[in-house]
Residue frames relative to the residue before (quaternion, step in Angstrom):
aa qw qx qy qz dx dy dz
M 1.0000 0.0000 0.0000 0.0000 0.00 0.00 0.00
K 0.1457 -0.8052 0.5663 0.0981 3.59 -0.68 0.84
G 0.4282 -0.7015 0.5373 0.1891 3.56 -1.11 1.02
K 0.2449 -0.7349 0.6189 0.1298 3.46 -1.39 0.11
V 0.2392 -0.7406 0.6095 0.1509 3.73 -1.16 0.56
W 0.0836 -0.7075 0.6983 0.0700 3.51 -1.19 0.94
I 0.1517 -0.7363 0.6461 0.1319 3.47 -1.11 0.98
V 0.0072 0.8658 -0.4995 0.0292 3.55 -0.29 1.07
G 0.3777 -0.7035 0.5676 0.2007 3.53 -1.16 0.92
A 0.3350 -0.8169 0.4588 0.0997 3.17 -0.74 1.45
G 0.4899 -0.6508 0.4136 0.4067 3.62 1.37 0.00
P 0.7157 -0.4646 0.3095 0.4197 3.63 -1.34 -0.02
G 0.8227 -0.2864 0.1395 0.4708 3.67 0.90 -0.07
A 0.7138 0.4641 -0.2539 0.4590 3.56 0.83 -1.23
P 0.5227 -0.6578 0.4286 0.3322 3.66 -0.85 0.95
D 0.7232 0.4667 -0.2777 0.4267 3.55 0.98 -0.80
L 0.5806 0.4894 -0.3991 0.5139 3.58 1.27 0.40
L 0.3865 0.6521 -0.5238 0.3887 3.63 1.13 0.56
T 0.4808 -0.5877 0.5482 0.3507 3.49 -1.17 0.53
L 0.5718 -0.5553 0.4453 0.4080 3.63 -1.19 0.25
R 0.6845 0.4861 -0.3491 0.4163 3.53 0.84 -0.46
A 0.5490 0.6118 -0.3046 0.4812 3.40 1.39 -0.53
A 0.6725 0.4586 -0.2729 0.5128 3.53 0.87 -1.19
R 0.6372 0.4917 -0.3673 0.4662 3.89 0.77 -0.70
T 0.6520 0.5366 -0.3213 0.4286 3.46 0.83 -0.80
I 0.7118 0.4028 -0.2803 0.5025 3.56 0.73 -0.85
E 0.6506 0.4699 -0.3833 0.4572 3.63 0.87 -0.50
Q 0.7213 0.4055 -0.2913 0.4800 3.70 1.04 -0.18
A 0.4038 0.7455 -0.4506 0.2796 3.55 1.33 0.10
E 0.2474 -0.7435 0.6007 0.1585 3.59 -1.23 0.62
V 0.7390 0.0723 -0.1123 0.6603 3.46 1.45 -0.35
L 0.0828 -0.7801 0.6169 0.0641 3.62 -0.81 0.94
I 0.0808 -0.7460 0.6608 0.0152 3.53 -0.92 1.15
W 0.0309 0.8515 -0.5093 0.1210 3.49 -0.40 1.29
T 0.4666 -0.6338 0.5571 0.2650 3.56 -1.27 0.73
D 0.1789 -0.8518 0.4883 0.0632 3.56 0.19 1.46
S 0.6404 0.5353 -0.3409 0.4326 3.65 1.31 -0.47
L 0.7750 0.2965 -0.1863 0.5261 3.54 1.35 -0.22
V 0.7170 0.4261 -0.3005 0.4627 3.67 0.95 -0.49
N 0.5926 -0.5938 0.4553 0.2983 3.56 -1.08 0.85
P 0.4659 -0.6804 0.5001 0.2644 3.68 -0.59 1.21
Q 0.5315 0.6154 -0.4198 0.4032 3.75 0.98 -0.44
L 0.7075 0.4818 -0.2794 0.4350 3.52 1.03 -0.91
A 0.6069 0.5145 -0.3343 0.5052 3.61 1.24 -0.39
S 0.6599 0.5016 -0.3465 0.4392 3.47 0.98 -0.53
M 0.5374 0.6357 -0.3940 0.3897 3.63 1.29 -0.12
A 0.5867 0.6012 -0.3403 0.4225 3.49 1.26 -0.41
P 0.6428 -0.5445 0.3462 0.4129 3.77 -0.86 0.66
E 0.6547 -0.5220 0.4039 0.3686 3.48 -1.26 0.71
S 0.7023 0.4680 -0.2658 0.4659 3.70 0.87 -0.95
C 0.4618 0.6814 -0.4583 0.3353 3.71 1.21 -0.27
E 0.3250 -0.6937 0.5993 0.2323 3.43 -1.10 0.70
R 0.1746 -0.8153 0.5472 0.0734 3.56 -0.68 1.05
I 0.0580 -0.7950 0.6035 -0.0191 3.70 -0.69 1.06
R 0.2860 -0.7296 0.6103 0.1157 3.48 -0.88 1.31
T 0.2467 -0.7691 0.5754 0.1284 3.58 -1.06 0.81
S 0.4589 0.6870 -0.5172 0.2235 3.74 0.86 -0.26
T 0.7939 0.3199 -0.2148 0.4704 3.67 0.83 -0.37
L 0.5705 0.6029 -0.3417 0.4407 3.36 1.41 0.43
T 0.3944 -0.6619 0.5547 0.3140 3.66 -1.12 0.50
L 0.7026 -0.4581 0.3828 0.3873 3.55 -1.36 0.25
E 0.6013 0.5715 -0.3173 0.4595 3.52 1.17 -0.72
E 0.7390 0.4488 -0.2437 0.4394 3.42 0.90 -1.09
V 0.5497 0.6000 -0.3563 0.4593 3.55 1.27 -0.64
M 0.6951 0.5190 -0.2509 0.4296 3.40 0.91 -1.24
G 0.6441 0.5440 -0.3126 0.4375 3.50 1.07 -0.89
V 0.6333 0.5461 -0.2807 0.4710 3.43 1.06 -0.74
M 0.6999 0.4790 -0.2550 0.4644 3.44 0.88 -1.05
L 0.7023 0.4215 -0.3350 0.4657 3.60 0.84 -0.70
A 0.5579 0.5970 -0.3745 0.4383 3.53 1.18 -0.51
R 0.7159 0.4415 -0.2634 0.4723 3.59 0.86 -0.93
V 0.5941 0.5371 -0.3671 0.4732 3.62 1.06 -0.55
K 0.6355 0.5174 -0.3361 0.4643 3.66 0.92 -0.88
E 0.7001 0.4520 -0.3102 0.4575 3.63 1.15 -0.42
G 0.5918 -0.6098 0.3522 0.3923 3.50 1.40 0.18
K 0.4472 0.7107 -0.4538 0.2983 3.66 1.18 0.36
R 0.3460 -0.6121 0.6176 0.3525 3.42 -1.46 0.15
V 0.1404 -0.8120 0.5653 0.0364 3.32 -0.70 1.27
V 0.1357 -0.7874 0.5971 0.0711 3.61 -0.86 0.90
R 0.1916 -0.7628 0.6147 0.0607 3.55 -0.77 1.10
L 0.0530 -0.8443 0.5332 0.0092 3.71 -0.04 1.03
H 0.0992 -0.7990 0.5924 -0.0277 3.54 -0.65 1.38
D 0.4801 -0.6548 0.4718 0.3437 3.66 -1.06 0.50
G 0.7909 0.2981 -0.2332 0.4809 3.50 -1.11 0.52
D 0.7071 -0.3962 0.3445 0.4736 3.53 -1.09 -1.08
T 0.5734 -0.6347 0.3831 0.3489 3.66 -0.86 0.74
C 0.6877 0.5546 -0.2807 0.3752 3.53 1.14 -0.54
L 0.7085 0.4496 -0.1798 0.5134 3.40 1.57 -0.38
Y 0.8461 -0.1623 0.0887 0.4999 3.55 -0.57 1.10
S 0.4984 0.7074 -0.3978 0.3047 3.62 0.91 0.74
A 0.4174 -0.7133 0.4497 0.3387 3.56 1.41 0.20
L 0.2105 0.8071 -0.5204 0.1827 3.62 1.05 0.62
N 0.6616 0.5647 -0.2932 0.3968 3.51 0.90 -1.10
E 0.6529 0.5268 -0.3068 0.4495 3.59 0.95 -1.05
Q 0.6727 0.4843 -0.3123 0.4641 3.60 0.94 -1.03
L 0.6292 0.5225 -0.3828 0.4296 3.59 0.64 -1.12
C 0.6710 0.5240 -0.3462 0.3942 3.75 0.64 -1.07
R 0.6886 0.4542 -0.3122 0.4713 3.59 0.89 -0.84
L 0.6564 0.4950 -0.3023 0.4825 3.67 0.90 -0.85
L 0.6971 0.4162 -0.3134 0.4925 3.76 0.74 -0.60
D 0.5391 0.5646 -0.3892 0.4890 3.60 1.14 -0.44
A 0.7307 0.4043 -0.2222 0.5033 3.62 0.91 -0.96
E 0.4237 -0.7310 0.4425 0.3006 3.63 1.24 0.08
V 0.3107 0.7247 -0.5071 0.3480 3.54 1.09 1.06
E 0.4583 -0.6753 0.5307 0.2285 3.45 -0.99 1.00
V 0.0309 -0.8250 0.5607 -0.0634 3.64 -0.65 1.11
E 0.0878 -0.7654 0.6371 0.0239 3.55 -1.05 0.88
V 0.0974 -0.8018 0.5755 0.1280 3.60 -0.78 0.85
V 0.2295 -0.7611 0.6056 0.0371 3.54 -1.17 1.02
P 0.2753 -0.7880 0.5232 0.1719 3.54 -0.46 1.24
G 0.2126 -0.7855 0.5732 0.0957 3.49 -1.42 0.48
L 0.6018 -0.5607 0.4018 0.4025 3.57 -1.09 0.42
S 0.3000 -0.7733 0.5183 0.2083 3.69 -0.87 0.78
A 0.6344 -0.5756 0.3676 0.3620 3.60 -1.04 0.49
Y 0.6088 0.5136 -0.4084 0.4459 3.63 0.99 -0.21
Q 0.6159 0.5322 -0.3489 0.4644 3.56 1.16 -0.46
A 0.6608 0.5197 -0.2888 0.4581 3.37 1.03 -1.00
T 0.6818 0.5071 -0.3116 0.4254 3.46 1.03 -0.73
A 0.6025 0.5469 -0.3273 0.4803 3.54 1.18 -0.66
A 0.6404 0.5317 -0.3150 0.4561 3.45 0.96 -0.85
R 0.6620 0.5113 -0.3084 0.4529 3.56 0.89 -0.99
L 0.6765 0.4676 -0.2716 0.4999 3.61 1.14 -0.57
K 0.3310 -0.7309 0.5055 0.3174 3.48 1.24 -0.33
S 0.4584 0.7051 -0.3987 0.3657 3.59 1.10 0.80
E 0.2742 -0.6726 0.6565 0.2034 3.58 -1.28 0.65
L 0.2378 -0.7891 0.5321 0.1941 3.64 -0.93 0.65
T 0.6984 0.3560 -0.2793 0.5545 3.59 1.27 0.36
I 0.0565 -0.8394 0.5322 -0.0942 3.45 0.13 1.62
P 0.4526 -0.6730 0.4958 0.3105 3.78 -0.58 0.95
G 0.8378 0.1719 -0.1958 0.4798 3.48 -0.97 1.12
L 0.7067 0.4168 -0.2612 0.5085 3.65 1.26 -0.09
V 0.7454 -0.2342 0.1924 0.5937 3.57 0.68 -1.04
Q 0.0785 -0.8209 0.5656 -0.0082 3.57 -1.01 0.98
T 0.6321 0.5142 -0.2856 0.5044 3.48 1.40 0.42
I 0.0696 -0.7699 0.6293 0.0795 3.50 -0.92 0.70
V 0.1322 -0.7996 0.5859 0.0008 3.54 -0.83 1.18
I 0.1058 -0.8156 0.5661 0.0557 3.56 -0.82 1.02
G 0.1083 0.8387 -0.5027 0.1793 3.47 -0.47 1.11
R 0.1739 -0.7868 0.5724 0.1518 3.54 -1.23 -0.34
A 0.5772 -0.5510 0.4092 0.4426 3.61 -1.18 0.41
G 0.6446 -0.5146 0.3716 0.4262 3.60 -1.29 0.22
G 0.0376 -0.8493 0.5226 0.0646 3.55 0.66 -1.05
R 0.7659 -0.3559 0.1849 0.5026 3.59 -1.04 -0.52
T 0.7027 0.4467 -0.2758 0.4802 3.66 1.01 -0.62
G 0.3625 -0.7571 0.4871 0.2413 3.69 1.28 -0.04
V 0.2587 -0.6923 0.6510 0.1731 3.49 -1.56 0.15
P 0.6087 -0.5062 0.4143 0.4491 3.68 -1.16 0.20
E 0.6218 -0.6070 0.3591 0.3405 3.47 -1.19 0.82
T 0.6576 0.5227 -0.3300 0.4305 3.52 1.11 -0.52
E 0.6734 0.4725 -0.2366 0.5170 3.44 1.37 -0.31
A 0.3470 0.7758 -0.4757 0.2269 3.61 1.29 0.25
L 0.6838 -0.5442 0.3170 0.3684 3.55 -1.02 0.82
E 0.6648 0.4969 -0.3255 0.4531 3.58 0.96 -0.80
R 0.6340 0.5040 -0.3190 0.4921 3.71 1.15 -0.48
L 0.6314 0.5184 -0.3348 0.4697 3.60 1.04 -0.62
A 0.6962 0.5095 -0.2731 0.4255 3.44 0.96 -1.08
S 0.5934 0.6075 -0.3574 0.3888 3.46 1.12 -0.79
L 0.5893 0.5910 -0.3581 0.4186 3.60 1.09 -0.38
K 0.1681 -0.8484 0.4650 0.1889 3.48 1.39 -0.65
A 0.2800 0.7803 -0.4616 0.3158 3.46 1.25 0.99
S 0.5645 -0.4800 0.4511 0.4974 3.69 -1.02 -0.36
L 0.0940 -0.8312 0.5477 -0.0167 3.44 -0.30 1.46
C 0.0908 -0.7748 0.6243 0.0424 3.60 -0.87 1.14
L 0.1040 -0.8279 0.5506 -0.0254 3.40 -0.67 1.28
Y 0.1594 -0.7594 0.6308 0.0010 3.51 -0.79 1.30
L 0.8559 0.2026 -0.1369 0.4556 3.49 -1.49 0.49
S 0.5517 0.6526 -0.3417 0.3912 3.58 1.07 0.60
A 0.4700 0.7160 -0.4412 0.2678 3.66 1.24 -0.20
R 0.6149 0.5753 -0.3410 0.4179 3.63 1.22 -0.57
H 0.7379 0.3554 -0.1636 0.5499 3.45 1.29 -0.57
V 0.2372 0.8325 -0.4935 0.0848 3.70 1.08 0.38
E 0.6192 0.5520 -0.3915 0.3982 3.57 0.95 -0.86
E 0.6458 0.5315 -0.2668 0.4789 3.58 0.97 -0.98
V 0.6583 0.5181 -0.3059 0.4523 3.53 0.83 -0.91
Q 0.6838 0.4924 -0.2893 0.4542 3.56 0.83 -1.07
R 0.6413 0.5388 -0.3330 0.4331 3.51 1.00 -0.67
E 0.6603 0.5056 -0.2896 0.4739 3.53 1.03 -0.99
L 0.6877 0.5036 -0.3008 0.4277 3.67 0.97 -0.81
L 0.6248 0.5301 -0.3642 0.4427 3.45 1.09 -0.71
L 0.6171 0.5712 -0.3959 0.3692 3.62 0.92 -0.16
H 0.7452 0.3593 -0.1617 0.5379 3.40 1.55 -0.24
Y 0.7854 0.2880 -0.1807 0.5172 3.47 1.07 -0.67
P 0.5832 -0.5958 0.3990 0.3816 3.74 -0.92 0.38
P 0.6372 -0.5547 0.3438 0.4099 3.66 -0.89 0.72
E 0.7709 0.4118 -0.2156 0.4355 3.48 0.88 -0.98
T 0.2781 0.7393 -0.5425 0.2861 3.65 1.30 0.29
P 0.4298 -0.6848 0.5301 0.2555 3.65 -1.00 0.90
V 0.0119 -0.7436 0.6681 0.0244 3.52 -1.17 0.87
A 0.2685 -0.7285 0.6125 0.1483 3.40 -0.86 1.18
I 0.1575 -0.7584 0.6293 0.0637 3.59 -0.87 0.91
G 0.0302 0.8336 -0.5494 0.0488 3.58 -0.66 1.11
Y 0.0899 -0.8071 0.5832 0.0169 3.46 -0.83 1.25
R 0.8396 -0.0536 -0.0256 0.5399 3.47 -0.78 1.08
V 0.0499 0.8539 -0.5151 0.0548 3.45 0.83 1.04
S 0.8235 0.1727 -0.2402 0.4841 3.46 -1.03 1.32
W 0.4703 0.6525 -0.3976 0.4415 3.54 1.41 0.16
P 0.5892 -0.5572 0.3870 0.4389 3.68 -0.95 0.18
D 0.7462 0.3239 -0.2388 0.5303 3.61 1.10 -0.54
E 0.2035 0.8127 -0.5200 0.1666 3.54 1.05 0.77
W 0.0568 -0.7798 0.6231 0.0189 3.54 -1.20 0.87
I 0.0114 0.8161 -0.5757 0.0486 3.54 -0.81 1.15
S 0.1194 0.8190 -0.5582 0.0581 3.54 -0.68 0.75
V 0.2858 -0.7389 0.5821 0.1830 3.61 -0.98 0.82
V 0.0758 0.7816 -0.6167 0.0543 3.72 -0.69 1.04
P 0.6030 -0.4857 0.4692 0.4246 3.55 -1.46 0.23
L 0.6505 -0.5640 0.3742 0.3447 3.37 -1.30 0.77
K 0.6581 0.5333 -0.3034 0.4364 3.64 1.03 -0.78
E 0.6637 0.4622 -0.2770 0.5188 3.58 1.38 -0.26
M 0.3850 0.7719 -0.4285 0.2688 3.80 1.28 -0.06
D 0.6688 0.4571 -0.2947 0.5069 3.52 0.84 -0.98
R 0.6974 0.4845 -0.3252 0.4161 3.73 0.48 -1.22
V 0.6475 0.5709 -0.2849 0.4168 3.55 0.79 -1.04
S 0.6525 0.5177 -0.2623 0.4872 3.53 0.95 -1.30
R 0.7489 0.4486 -0.2396 0.4248 3.57 0.65 -1.11
E 0.6007 0.5516 -0.3429 0.4662 3.62 1.31 -0.40
R 0.7023 0.4265 -0.2460 0.5142 3.45 1.14 -0.88
E 0.3515 -0.7588 0.4556 0.3051 3.69 1.36 -0.20
L 0.1857 0.8224 -0.5035 0.1887 3.52 0.96 1.01
I 0.1432 0.8183 -0.5530 0.0647 3.60 -0.43 0.87
R 0.7729 0.2212 -0.0783 0.5896 3.68 1.24 -0.29
T 0.8513 0.1353 -0.1175 0.4931 3.59 -1.34 0.11
T 0.4573 0.6587 -0.4377 0.4067 3.50 0.91 1.15
L 0.0881 -0.8040 0.5867 0.0394 3.60 -0.95 0.81
Y 0.1667 -0.7661 0.6128 0.0990 3.52 -1.10 0.65
V 0.1017 -0.7475 0.6562 0.0210 3.46 -0.84 1.07
V 0.1041 -0.7879 0.6069 0.0064 3.69 -0.60 1.39
S 0.3596 0.7697 -0.4802 0.2186 3.57 -0.41 0.84
P 0.4577 -0.6455 0.5437 0.2797 3.59 -1.02 0.87
A 0.5399 0.6035 -0.4382 0.3902 3.64 1.05 -0.21
L 0.6279 0.5715 -0.3732 0.3740 3.64 0.94 -0.48
A 0.7210 0.2717 -0.2290 0.5949 3.46 1.52 -0.06
A 0.1398 0.8361 -0.5246 0.0783 3.54 1.04 0.69
P 0.4789 -0.6303 0.5074 0.3404 3.63 -1.19 0.50
G 0.6256 -0.6198 0.3584 0.3099 3.54 -1.05 0.86
E 0.6644 0.5168 -0.3007 0.4484 3.61 1.16 -0.67
A 0.4223 0.6831 -0.5093 0.3093 3.71 1.11 -0.13
R 0.0737 0.8252 -0.5580 0.0469 3.61 -0.87 0.80
S 0.4878 -0.6582 0.4935 0.2920 3.53 -1.02 0.83
K 0.4537 -0.6983 0.4967 0.2446 3.51 -1.05 0.97
L 0.4929 0.6770 -0.4124 0.3586 3.55 1.26 -0.43
Y 0.7836 0.3214 -0.1229 0.5173 3.53 1.00 -1.10
S 0.4027 0.6871 -0.5056 0.3316 3.64 1.36 0.33
L 0.5764 -0.5984 0.4453 0.3337 3.59 -1.28 0.68
S 0.6936 0.4966 -0.2599 0.4524 3.53 1.20 -0.72
H 0.5991 0.5663 -0.3183 0.4680 3.59 1.33 -0.30
N 0.0707 -0.8000 0.5947 0.0358 3.71 -0.61 1.02
H 0.0187 -0.7802 0.6238 -0.0424 3.55 -1.08 0.71
L 0.7933 -0.3575 0.2051 0.4481 3.54 -1.42 0.17
F 0.7825 0.4012 -0.1619 0.4479 3.65 1.02 -0.84
R 0.7990 0.0925 -0.0729 0.5897 3.50 1.42 -0.18
G 0.3808 -0.7214 0.5174 0.2587 3.50 -0.94 0.95
G 0.5143 -0.6633 0.4601 0.2896 3.51 -1.32 0.32
A 0.6524 -0.5185 0.3355 0.4392 3.47 -1.15 0.00
E 0.5129 -0.6444 0.4673 0.3214 3.65 -1.16 0.82
């Protein structure tokens, strides 16, 4: 009997923000390897009572992979549960390389990201016609750094809707860089543990981003969404639904 690995995006935290596919996968797991420092424990409890649950907060990648490969050899259905979406800061690539080298069958299940949950909580669209049409996802350099072409000053120069992960520890530097490109009054949504029971979200002017973060003692599980769209004018309107705009399914006004 040959096992299989599912790498699953757990979403931002709330169990009801899991995709249906993710929920079904967890419910059928025989081994659940989960990022207990970031994933809501309610999600781990969705696995069957007989499921082996392995926490990864104290393990290295090599130790995680050792356990994963051992259980696959036993023919187990192994679910690797990550916070957020699998394509963002999830170490997906390193795990896939090792699994595919070992000829293990792998399926990846996406998840909702915190920036999407934050925008939804604020009832905001991050791409407003005539104002901003681009969303950039990035992070401060920090200890691990980022490629020079992706330095924060370059990202900020686009003046797009900028979603910053893993940056709360460097918020003073981040604010300084952003103020070189965005006006001081640009709205910034600060989201802490978005969709968890202790969620905290506030929209502040960019010039207050550092002060508010420090007052709240935010150093982890914090997201910043910097965007003029958070204060969009009410008359902004999508051309797709305009009477004068015709397309394949609807003719325009004469």
